[in-house]
C-alpha positions, 0 to 999 in steps of 0.5 A: 495518504500521508499520516499527518492529516486525516482524510476528514469529511470536511476536506472540501471546507478546508480547501475552500478556506485555504483558497479564500485565505490565498485570495485575501493575501493577494495570491493568485489562484489560477482557474485554468480552462481545460481544452482537452476533448471528451473521450469516446468511452468511459474509463471503466469500459477500457479498464474492464477490457484490460482485466483491471479495475479503475476506481475512485475514493467516494465522498458519501455526502456528494454521492449519497447525502450520507444516506443508506438508500443513496437515491441522490447526492449533494452534487449531481455532476460528481454523482454522474461521473462516479457512476459512469467513469469508474468500476470500483469504489473505495469509501473515503471515510465512511467505513473508518472506525470514527464513522462506523463505531464512534462510541463503544458498541454504537455501530453506524453503517448508513454512510457505508450502506449507501455507497455499497447500494450505489455501487451495486446499482451501477455494477461496481465493486467496493473495497472497504477502507480501513479497519485499523489506522492510527488516525480517525480512531475514537478516543475510547480505543486509543486510551486503552492500556490493557492488551486483553481489553484492546484485543476484545474491542478490536476483534469485535469491531472487525467482526461487526464491520466486516461482517456487515457486508460479508457475503455481499458480492459488491464488497470484495475486500478490505484494507485491514491495517493502514500505515503501520510503519515509519519511514525508516522501516520501524513499526509506528507507535500506535495504540495497537503496537504500544499495547499489543505489540508486533503481533497485532497486525497478524491478529487483525488479518486473522480476525478479518478472515474469520469475519469474511472467508472470501474477502481480499485482505490487504495491507495499505501504506504510503511511500512504499511505491519505491524500494526503500527502508519502509517498503522493504520492511513491509515486504519482509512482513508480508513475506513472513506472513505468507510463510506462516499462513497469515491470511493476507492477499494483497498490498495497497500502494497509496501512490500519493505522488508529487509531480514528476516524483514517481520512483524509478523502481516503481514497477520493480517494487510492485513485481517483487510483491507480486512474486510473493503471490500477492495482488498489488493495488495502486490504492490512493493515486493522486499526482499533486502540482506545486502551485501555480498550476500551468499548462506545462505542469498539466501536461507533465501530470498527464504523462505521470498518470499514463506512466502509472497506468502503464506500470500497472498494465505491465504486471498481471498481479496489479489488480487496478488503480483507485484515484483518491477522488474525482475532481480537484475541488473535492480533493483532500489537498492542499493541507499542512501536510502537502501544499501542492494542488490540483491532483486529480483527473477532473478540474475544480468547479467545472468538472472538465476532463483534464489532460490527465484524464485523456492520458489515462483513457489513452493508456487504458485503450492503447489509443486505438478506440478498439472495443472488439474482443479477440475470438475465444482461444481453443481449449488448452491441452497439457503435456510434459506435466512434472512436479512443478512444471507443465506445458500448455498448447491451444488453438490461437485466437484472431482479432478483427478490431484493428488493434491486433492480438497482443497475447494471452492470459493463462488463468487458474480456475479457483472461484471468485478470483482466478489468478493469472499464471502466465501472459504468453504472446503465443498460443503455448506456454511452459508453466513453472513454480507449480505446487507438487501433487496439486490439481490445476484447472486452467483456461485461456483468455486472449487479449488485444492491444487495446486491452480487450479480453476474449471469452474464456476458453474451455478448461483443462485439468491436470495433476502435478506429480508428487515430489519424492525428494526427502533429502534436505539441503546442505547446512548453510555457513555460519552467518556474519553480521554487518551494518548493525544499527539500533533496529537493523542488521545485515547477515551473509552466509555461505550458500547451501546446495540441494541434491534431492531434485526439487531445488533450493527454495531459500532460507529461514533466518531464526532468532535463538530464544529457547523452545520456540525460535521465531523466524526473522526473515525468509530470503531467497538468497544467502543474504538478509537485511533484518529490520524491526529489531529492538535497540540495545539488544543481544541477538543470536541467529542461525540459518536453515535452508529449505527446498521446494519439497519442504525439507529443511537443512540442519541449522547453521552455527549461531552468530551473536550481535548487539544492536546499538542504543540508537541515541544518547540519553536513552532516546533517538530521533529520526527526522523524515523529509515528507515533502519540499518545494522551492520556498519550504519543506515539511518534516513529518514524521520526526520520530522519537524512540525510547532506546533504553530498557525502562519507560521514559516520561519526557525527552528533548530533541534539538536541531539546527535551522540553516540561515534564513530558514523559519518555522511557520508551523508545528504540531505534536511538540512544544517548540522553543527557538533561539536564533537558528537553534530549535528545541522540541519537548513533548506534549502530553500524549507523546511524552511517555514512551515505553522501551522501544516505544515511539512518539512523533512530531512535525514542522513546516519551514519557510526558506529563501527561494532556491535555497535547498538546505534543510534542518539538520544536526538532530539529537535526542536526550532523555533523563 
């Protein structure tokens, strides 16, 4: 979800209050009758047939009465839909720090235990959410200023919470860190970032792996669904983690979309994360509608939902989708973050299946109603086995269910989770990018056009060859720096060549610092966009090429560049447009950064409102308005900023209908 409003347990009460206020004000709140017929089989059946999960965010009170035994819930219809339609659950609030450890060393697991018990009884999996998040974290944590103390408290929390369900087959993974980046790709200034620094995310993943050796460990964030500064910063971080051996397995893209707001490069973005060997989860999907809801908008919402499902189905490493709730009446929307409404698959009050439900159902079963799986493929045989390649052949499957054979999934047998190496459409495949000198056990499952999967074939075992390449790539050219900002820079250099036979794999971009030179990026081409740099700082960087045998070239010559100060008077301001509609908009977060070398204790941001625009809500700042000129000064908790530290504030503006202008001319000063 967006970062301005936490998903609190009283979301439903907030929604009811807003609805009541709308009625008092004479605003029509439409109650639409959904005419879509019920689908024949639940969503979970078709999702399972497609090898995906389809889950929901569970409200512990409605599902389990906040009880560890979960024998009943406050809403029988909610409970029944949750148990029958979905094969996966993410607790909406019950595993967050605020709930699990409200005071130091006082652990409360009843709500989480109830959700896990309910999932176990109904053949569902649970994804834990979330260990570290800048919201819904108790004050005894956010007030810590000593790095050693914060590490101790954090590592103990992770060990206790993850350890609570470690070894429980129902709890398959965790969102280890949630929403750690700003929209411009910089790190969010939460307590861990401010006190421990950039290393806290890797440390959290390491602690989570120590607590559960089998759980799938994920980074989760919003507005990273398309290719942009934020998603690229996350991509660079997880790419570096993979290079360094940090135990990260997946990325969650929250996908809180507004109607018709799915990025055009959504699938391309998922694929680039998948190409790192990561699983991608669409982790908090909802598609909100600008009020009022109409039949036309419901039809558009249905089309949007089908698009998301089809995008996930198209990518083998997209593990599945979690919708952020069951029905519109219990959604976290609307709120001061997002005024849009009716984002989910079931209607408020009636729980009727909306057009979006039917479109999801039809996308999952391909509109066929076929539930008969193809026959089992023959045991594959391996040939032409090389150092990084192999060819597989097997006896083809047949399909009698009516939808037709679509192809095959080629799995590597690895234990709890078997990754898909290829998805050919015929009974042969040429595998590439295998690891040299490694044993592979492979089996095949056939799939039809309705997403049904056959039983697994027998296993074939083969060993890739040993790479004898000991010849390093040639030395890259001296890098040149361009597009230098306060936290970013672009590097380009002449490409290396590889003559050793294993092939060029990519490059390591190093910062020259002395005994240990950190890697800033690991691009696969001779160009890199560096992010998360420190403002007003000198950087010396050099490049080393690497091949697929692990050989590294000699270092290139170094280049030196200086990041900019990022603003006047020791601070910069970066406004982020979170959402807009015909009569208003929200800027959140508006990020203030200390660009100097010493701590600042106050700052002043100024900006201009276009004519006719009026601020109707604000938070985390003291606002002074003089005509169209606005001055913002900090409140106590975001006034003091360490060097490169950040604070945020936000505001909502009302504007004339049809006027598309936005607040502008933002500037920051500090004594």
